[in-house]
ZASEDREN-741624 format. One record per residue (C-alpha): residue number from 1; x, y, z. Coordinates in Angstrom, 3 decimals. Layout:
- pos|X|Y|Z
- NUM|X|Y|Z .
...
//
This chain:
- pos|X|Y|Z
- 1|-56.280|-158.769|-54.764 .
- 2|-53.221|-156.563|-55.324 .
- 3|-52.048|-156.695|-51.730 .
- 4|-51.311|-160.436|-51.539 .
- 5|-47.640|-160.275|-52.394 .
- 6|-44.991|-157.615|-52.360 .
- 7|-43.614|-158.728|-55.715 .
- 8|-47.049|-158.290|-57.269 .
- 9|-46.779|-154.504|-56.830 .
- 10|-43.717|-154.515|-59.083 .
- 11|-45.735|-156.337|-61.732 .
- 12|-48.445|-153.674|-61.515 .
- 13|-45.826|-150.950|-62.050 .
- 14|-44.526|-152.801|-65.094 .
- 15|-48.048|-153.065|-66.510 .
- 16|-48.611|-149.341|-65.921 .
- 17|-45.256|-148.528|-67.511 .
- 18|-46.074|-150.616|-70.583 .
- 19|-49.471|-148.936|-70.905 .
- 20|-47.852|-145.480|-70.750 .
- 21|-45.316|-146.557|-73.356 .
- 22|-48.131|-147.846|-75.603 .
- 23|-50.056|-144.579|-75.207 .
- 24|-46.925|-142.590|-76.082 .
- 25|-46.371|-144.713|-79.189 .
- 26|-49.992|-144.218|-80.234 .
- 27|-49.613|-140.464|-79.860 .
- 28|-46.352|-140.537|-81.811 .
- 29|-47.963|-142.481|-84.693 .
- 30|-50.983|-140.162|-84.701 .
- 31|-48.660|-137.133|-84.856 .
- 32|-46.665|-138.717|-87.688 .
- 33|-49.731|-139.636|-89.760 .
- 34|-51.266|-136.192|-89.242 .
- 35|-48.105|-134.482|-90.512 .
- 36|-47.893|-136.806|-93.505 .
- 37|-51.481|-135.950|-94.440 .
- 38|-50.749|-132.222|-94.185 .
- 39|-47.645|-132.609|-96.389 .
- 40|-49.584|-134.623|-98.994 .
- 41|-52.374|-132.020|-99.105 .
- 42|-49.779|-129.260|-99.483 .
- 43|-48.110|-131.080|-102.375 .
- 44|-51.435|-131.607|-104.116 .
- 45|-52.283|-127.894|-103.777 .
- 46|-48.837|-126.956|-105.074 .
- 47|-48.914|-129.301|-108.066 .
- 48|-52.475|-128.759|-109.261 .
- 49|-54.326|-125.533|-109.957 .
- 50|-57.256|-124.889|-107.694 .
- 51|-58.888|-122.336|-110.007 .
- 52|-60.133|-123.258|-113.464 .
- 53|-58.614|-121.413|-116.439 .
- 54|-61.973|-119.967|-117.474 .
- 55|-62.481|-118.593|-113.954 .
- 56|-59.040|-116.945|-114.087 .
- 57|-59.921|-115.442|-117.470 .
- 58|-63.225|-114.124|-116.121 .
- 59|-61.526|-112.529|-113.089 .
- 60|-58.829|-110.921|-115.236 .
- 61|-61.453|-109.565|-117.647 .
- 62|-63.504|-108.181|-114.744 .
- 63|-60.435|-106.425|-113.309 .
- 64|-59.540|-105.000|-116.729 .
- 65|-63.077|-103.668|-117.252 .
- 66|-63.076|-102.111|-113.780 .
- 67|-59.793|-100.299|-114.493 .
- 68|-61.040|-99.205|-117.915 .
- 69|-64.263|-97.802|-116.429 .
- 70|-62.267|-96.033|-113.733 .
- 71|-60.109|-94.284|-116.322 .
- 72|-63.145|-93.376|-118.431 .
- 73|-64.799|-91.826|-115.374 .
- 74|-61.635|-89.862|-114.522 .
- 75|-61.364|-88.545|-118.084 .
- 76|-65.047|-87.588|-118.089 .
- 77|-64.673|-85.765|-114.767 .
- 78|-61.611|-83.934|-116.101 .
- 79|-63.524|-82.827|-119.204 .
- 80|-66.455|-81.602|-117.108 .
- 81|-64.136|-79.738|-114.731 .
- 82|-62.342|-78.176|-117.687 .
- 83|-65.640|-77.016|-119.182 .
- 84|-66.739|-75.511|-115.874 .
- 85|-63.463|-73.642|-115.376 .
- 86|-63.331|-72.476|-118.992 .
- 87|-63.841|-68.711|-118.924 .
- 88|-66.349|-67.003|-121.149 .
- 89|-64.434|-65.024|-123.807 .
- 90|-66.755|-62.011|-123.538 .
- 91|-66.496|-61.923|-119.758 .
- 92|-62.701|-62.114|-119.923 .
- 93|-62.587|-59.165|-122.284 .
- 94|-64.946|-57.166|-120.097 .
- 95|-62.835|-57.905|-117.024 .
- 96|-59.668|-56.928|-118.873 .
- 97|-61.230|-53.659|-120.074 .
- 98|-62.406|-52.846|-116.553 .
- 99|-58.962|-53.597|-115.117 .
- 100|-57.303|-51.335|-117.706 .
- 101|-59.776|-48.520|-116.939 .
- 102|-59.062|-48.848|-113.225 .
- 103|-55.333|-48.780|-113.862 .
- 104|-55.613|-45.658|-116.056 .
- 105|-57.776|-43.875|-113.490 .
- 106|-55.370|-44.686|-110.671 .
- 107|-52.446|-43.368|-112.756 .
- 108|-54.320|-40.199|-113.610 .
- 109|-55.205|-39.597|-109.968 .
- 110|-51.641|-39.993|-108.803 .
- 111|-50.335|-37.488|-111.404 .
//
């Protein structure tokens, strides 16, 4: 069927070339439309808010409460640590008296 004439082979090459050109154009148009869709979606996301105002308010309030609770916990821990480290006044006096006695005895022994 394709071998009958020598000129017919040139026609087949032209048909193949046109088909390749058509496929390339189809790919080009697909690429163009795909990029246009991506640009349109990007513009819509840029122009309109995707999060409702009440959701933003809720998230901000939740973050504020979390920070507030964190500071309250830190202050509470500081108060507890301060109470634990707070020396007993009677014990401090007894330690001071004992230190003074030891100092006096060491001075007496050296003289």
